Structure formats: structure tokens, C-alpha cells
Steps between C-alpha positions, in 0.01 A plus 500: 500500500603863461622640830264715699494873549750473785746262342548573132713811498435673828618334816404701808655410832276703728625355828865481402807632675621847395771345284244307296321653200143622526454417133731340247484421132656179370463589134432815301216525249585380153693754293631715785877544538696710756715786380866438591536848650341565840253791525642823642467520881318834478231373261158582652290204615121533550512283813163367612419251772176305464360429843338171584128533438260403775242227466588374152488149644137539605392704199375190313283401796353850515427484128329164548277647772346749258504272194389154613125449463470332841663787685279736703729780381444431130496825304635714786766659283773716648576863428842602365573667835424179689732307272782751538473489879474121517811430292715795610829407669504516879640813665752271664641419155528866404675589823739204489621574148544873566701416813724263302564767237591748774743247649665481157542877487196592289349826623129438580422828319593322175251218561137539390200271539273450199131601525405131493747437787632216288859614451774732611703712259854619576577829328835573336643151544809408298662179380767523770252557782260229383776244454615565856146489638407174329846336505489450124656600168307646207553446129338647192338223298424548129255301293647361179190552286337820626803692624316575825728546800414427862666541835496179704690283746515127565411507871460739790496484878255627760558456877313209654301721738370704204456226239143406591396865460644527149331343202775599260716794394547662161708537300659164578433172322175601329638713216289796610725789397497558128778697336450667159402229248569467130225549242426216262305513176195280454358370175223756470587776747766580755425313820700475818537144618586485867792290609462148630171427325423300187344727235145381561527586868398856414130444531358717223763470230393350166711187560358436847387142555202637698318642200212316332578296193341697215415356160667683212267652242144622536176304522280513192209329671400553861260252650274615780291187519534229762559225245840647413638547851755221451651714221463854635424618852282809531314647799188302414702176515638582843159598634363165384795301634493651848143624544606865513193727483474720190418831664828583678491684833153547639509635851810661648706651221596807703642283782674244283841505334715289269863565413687391187879522518712560189872564457662729243523492208173302500209738440146476369381696197166680549397414145552132580262516796233665286553247223446214747202658676335594173496129419419351841366774734384814314392675821867510610631679190689806620563360848856515629669371814605745770871556448733476800837581346772363726856635474433680173255238375318622190328369189757507221317553168819449298556136597255313280507126448386182668821494704410839649119500512389138519520448876339824610230487232405145597493570874285812467264376230399199706493656846307804376275275296398304809480770770348785295414773597779484760818661370806300608800681641791455260827495695739590217851436633822653368611771260624487141836355606441289811220244501475471877447198722254358750687691772450830317129419491494412869679825581219691331221346707682477836737776608657286772611242244740747341716459808393160629800270538731750336300624204517406134782294350661669198596160358130425459302822540492825306651783702380860469581773409591336169859610442532283190273701271435877514150429370431246773314557825699751706298487820562274796341157550129559558451369852139447601368717218205273421251291694483126447186374328289214636621262228829511307547326162871454426587302186875506552742266673863410562669164546597425858863447400508840332493676837665441834292323763554801726347729240202266454433463872527876543235554236281212614473652847356812340238291322408359840448855629282587201296189572448624854359819347247294304668510159459206260827451307483289184820408313537301180726196538659490154470308175785249480380211715755389758782680319601862544327781318772465238410133451830378644578331830771529761803346664624611843279808499615623158327489161630204301375389154600147601361526853237264635375696800157662483479879542213638713366848431474796734297675647248216451700288746460759775238349733321833542396546136270303273679337207299466178558220249336441161256258339335454162193349344609168348535505122159442346331554835250761614430719799318200645815286484725467802808710440852357501835648594611729218709298255502698175795738453529563875506285813377603843797556729470321830690296753662550838706783644868479585469795737167512685362247749162332470229729642247357743205563271655280229630210710199272464476551123870438439510196728199354318669558165817318607306215662286433194711616205871507594706649214764271344788743555791520741642770723749575222212631288285691748446559869313181588524549877121542519571795730503789252246723333325357195361709216274606328194546719237559232480508120292636216494465124816634341490398134423711194340809653373738234689824564498836324866598499700746292203566273410139420315210652729210589523212747682504833576205726653423838447536871520874424156460345361289783596740778276797406207259468547376857552858620169599342320212672618610844416862420143397417481301824625803691224703336237272648664495845546877515137551401384325818747673728773237506872541435688395185614138493867592553751215508294217349725193523381368839138533392562327165687206652228462763233471229653349183153398383430860393748456212490285187756225559737439207611137473676475164817643351854567612773766496808353327853632516858408586478185288197370694122501477493724804223457752154361425163662558311266734185507715543754778783749520791446263815696405367570150158661544475537877151447640335563162316775313235747623139398546354843555157400635655268760781740587268797536254311718781368719674832557169672570443260790829598662501782758 
């Protein structure tokens, strides 16, 4: 199995002697090499100390209290202020670290506490001072492909009496300090590719593995009859498959909200929306989402083509088509140069996350002001600029091995906090079966065309989000046929995490799966410990969606198509709950696993990859389609009975 979050690259020794490292790195990310010359002792260092957060260990139990249908506290969502207070480091931790710094000669006047109380910043620190403080040596590491340069060390020391108060310190082993990078030219426009990431790691770029698979060429004939739903999926097909009512929101539009997240340079074209609605929902012609431009996010009218418009057009056409007249909030992330990341999005909806556990990581996140392009966004990261919507549809993903386990756990904890606030987070799982988004597998935590190890996707493996897989109507079938796991052009990504443990709400389903249908693979191929998070949780049709994109009708496929459908279903359920004075459904996984009968079980198909047939869809939960597809009448009735 792939080592866990605490054992792959980062080895904390929280209770160690002063001479032992607090964190150490055994290997550097692929492509990074140290410069032979040491950095100058007077080089400024933005020294930040992330304090140990309180109550992270009991956060999952608190989330279960408000999310499990049998809990008397179901639906009692927390306010942002309650969350900030609950997870803030103890005053004892703040005092202990400040005292240690003073003992080392750091004037307390140079030390400031962040508004979230999550970290301490030391002003005007230098290489020489930081090396003495942390008993370490810094080097400048340069990435061979991107030219990006980062300040990092191999290990650092914290006194034993302080160690349990310190989560980690930057810049140290995390590559958090970015030096001026080198620009690279892309095929169609100049794009900055951040160091340490495969090209498709930049979520919105045209070569991203997250994007839907779009058919080339336009459609000459569009079918809007149920007898053709095995060839083309339209809103009428999905309504028939899942029992979704035709009228959209009925009761509580003013109280309800749905968010769609897109990353630059992906952007919808207004003419595409009107083209789609003119065909399928004339009353919505002229409707537009409410734009929440994050870190310079805007709608670029000059980038036209399926690789720029397909994702956003698909997401908005289907969400708006189902929840009309509600206008979704479009979280448009990133400027014309930097596409942004999930962390940039989280910054925008939660100010405390900008500084939680040390802030964004320049090896993965876009950092603002954008010094790489004079036309880029010149403001600071937008911290807490926008409210979170009740439901979030996010058709983008990474591979777990693409990011460090630390980075993933850091982000997953924020998803837990959003769940406590009553936010439903839906992430697509990917389209390459058990392989990576690139269709290749891994060896020893690295991409390897000859590798045999399966590659889970993230954030779907985070236990506090809902991962969405994909299905299809069998060839020659109808909307009355039982769907199968998608097997034409794309394959529903699913499997088991190498980072996150098995959540309580999923234990029974996963144990039943292993007892009845044990996969024929070894620990060399995937984490078969039966103690880790399985994914996806739910699925929906993801094959051949009719999409108006870049001025033409075409077909789009993938879990990217399935996710906005599921998001729309939960938005409609929220509409009914809000209308009778109840709260939004919030984190839905415990409720879904407690009542799998409200979903259409998928029992046929598989998700091949890595030279195997992958996992099989079987009765009950499986790591291909999860618990199944929506059955709106049953789901709506069930959630309306909950407090």
C-alpha cells in the first residue's frame, strides 16, 4: 500500500528529544534539484509557525452528530464563528511557542498572531537566524521542467517541550517559498506551469485530465425523445431516469443556493447557454449564473473551443436546466495566467483558511498578486470574499499521488469544517477507471507507464466530501433499463484511498463488499487493508450529454457530467426542506449509507486500468458506482422525514 499521510514524505517526531527533527523529508519531489551554492545568510525568510489545531481529532464525530439521520442533532449546522472557536489552537500553545522564540533571542514585538489564531509569523527573519532557530540548513531547489525555485530544507528541530504545540513550520520541507519562476510557452497561449506538478495538475488547463471528454465535430441531429437516450443524454432523459420533476424549484428559491466551481481558463459562453436553453428550456433563455470572480476570475471571451468552454458550458447548462429559476453562483477561479487550485477556492469562502496550517502552497496553489503577468490579477488572495452555497458542484480532481499527503489532509480538514456548516460538497472522481487521470499507473508513489499500482483520485477520497462516479444506459437499452457502470470512452474512477482511513459511516458497506465480493488483487496493486476510505459514494449518468459549446451542439462524457446532475438533485431536495422550515441536507454521506435503498443500485460493469479489469459493480456499495444513482422520489421523501 502507499504510505499514509504521516509516513510517505513527512515524518513528524512530536515527542522527540530536542536533537531529533520535528519533520524530515526522505526524498524530494520528482524533478527538484538543490543548487550547489548555499543561499545568502541575509536572505529574508517569511517564517511562519503553524500551531496545533484544537479538536481536529473529534471533528469527525461532531460532523457525524449533525449529519447522521439517527442523531438528535441532525441538521444543527454550525456557524463559521463556532467553527473558528472550536478548532482554534489553545492559548497554552500560543504562549509556549512565543516563549520558545524569546528564549532563542526573537523579540516578541516581531511575533504576530494571525486573526484565525492558527499561526505565528516572525517578521524580518533571515536565513541565518532561521537556520540557528531550527538547527537546519537551507538550500534553493530548482525544478528541471518549470524553472521554479523554492527554498527548503531536509529536516528541522523543535524542542521537545514545544513540539506538541507546533503543527509544522514554513518554509522548511514543504516547498512553500517560491522564488521567481521561468515562463514557458504553451501550445495555444502562454501558460505558467507551476513546479512539481504534472501538466494536467493545473485544474482548468485544456490538457487537464479532469475535463469532460468532448466529441469532435457538431451534431447534425439532436434527439429529445426517450427512445434515443442510449445515444444522447438530454434533460428529458435524466428526468425520466431519476424521476426528477420537470418544473424546477417550486418553493424556496430565495433561501436556496447552488454553487458551480470552474477554474481558468475554463469559461462558459453566454451564447452557448442561450443555444442550449432555446432547445431544451426556452423560459431560461437570457438567464446567467451569478458570477463570483475569485482572484481575478473572469469570463474570457477570447478563449473559444471545446477545451476552453466544454466543462463550464456543460456544468451550467444542466444545473440551470434543473434548478430554474434559481441562478447558481459561479465561482470562477483564477486570472488569465494562473488557473488557481482548490485551496484558492477555499480561501475565497473561508478567510481563516488562508492562514490555516501555514497558508497556500506555491508548489500547488496560485499565489497573488500575480507577479508573472502584468495583465494578471494584482490584488491579494481573496480571503472570505464570498459565502459558501448550500451545494457545491465541482467537476475537477487530482490524483492522490500528485499531491503530498500533508497537503491533502490539510484540505480535507477544511471540507470537514464546511460540512459542519451544512455545505454539500460533490466532487467528480475521474474518467480512467483504477488508473490515474492520465490513464497510467504508479510505482513507489510515482507515475510509471509500466506501473501496476492503482491511483485513487482526490478530493473524492476525502471522507468529508461526496464522490460522484458515472453510469450509462446499456447500448440498445432505454430509460427503463437498469444502468451499468460507464464503459464507453470513459470509465468511472473508483477504488480505495492510500491516505485517508475508513470513515465510520462507510464501514458496514465496505465490510459487506469485501465479505461478498473480494477483489482478486494484492496489496501491490491497491490498499487492500479494508481500513481505508472507498470511493465513489454515488453516481449518475455520464455518457454522451448533449452540450452547446463553442457555438455548436456536441456530446460530452465523464464524471464531470454526472456531478452537476447529482448537485441539482440535492438542490431540489433542499428546496423542499427549506420550504417547510428545515435546514439544507448538508453533508449527505451518513444519510445515504444509512438508507441505500433510496438509490438505484448498479450491479453491472467495471472500471479497468493498470492492465486489469479494475473493480466490478456488484449489489450494494462498490468502488465503481458507489451506492448507485439517484431515485429522486425516494430520496426526496426520505430527506423530508429527517429533522
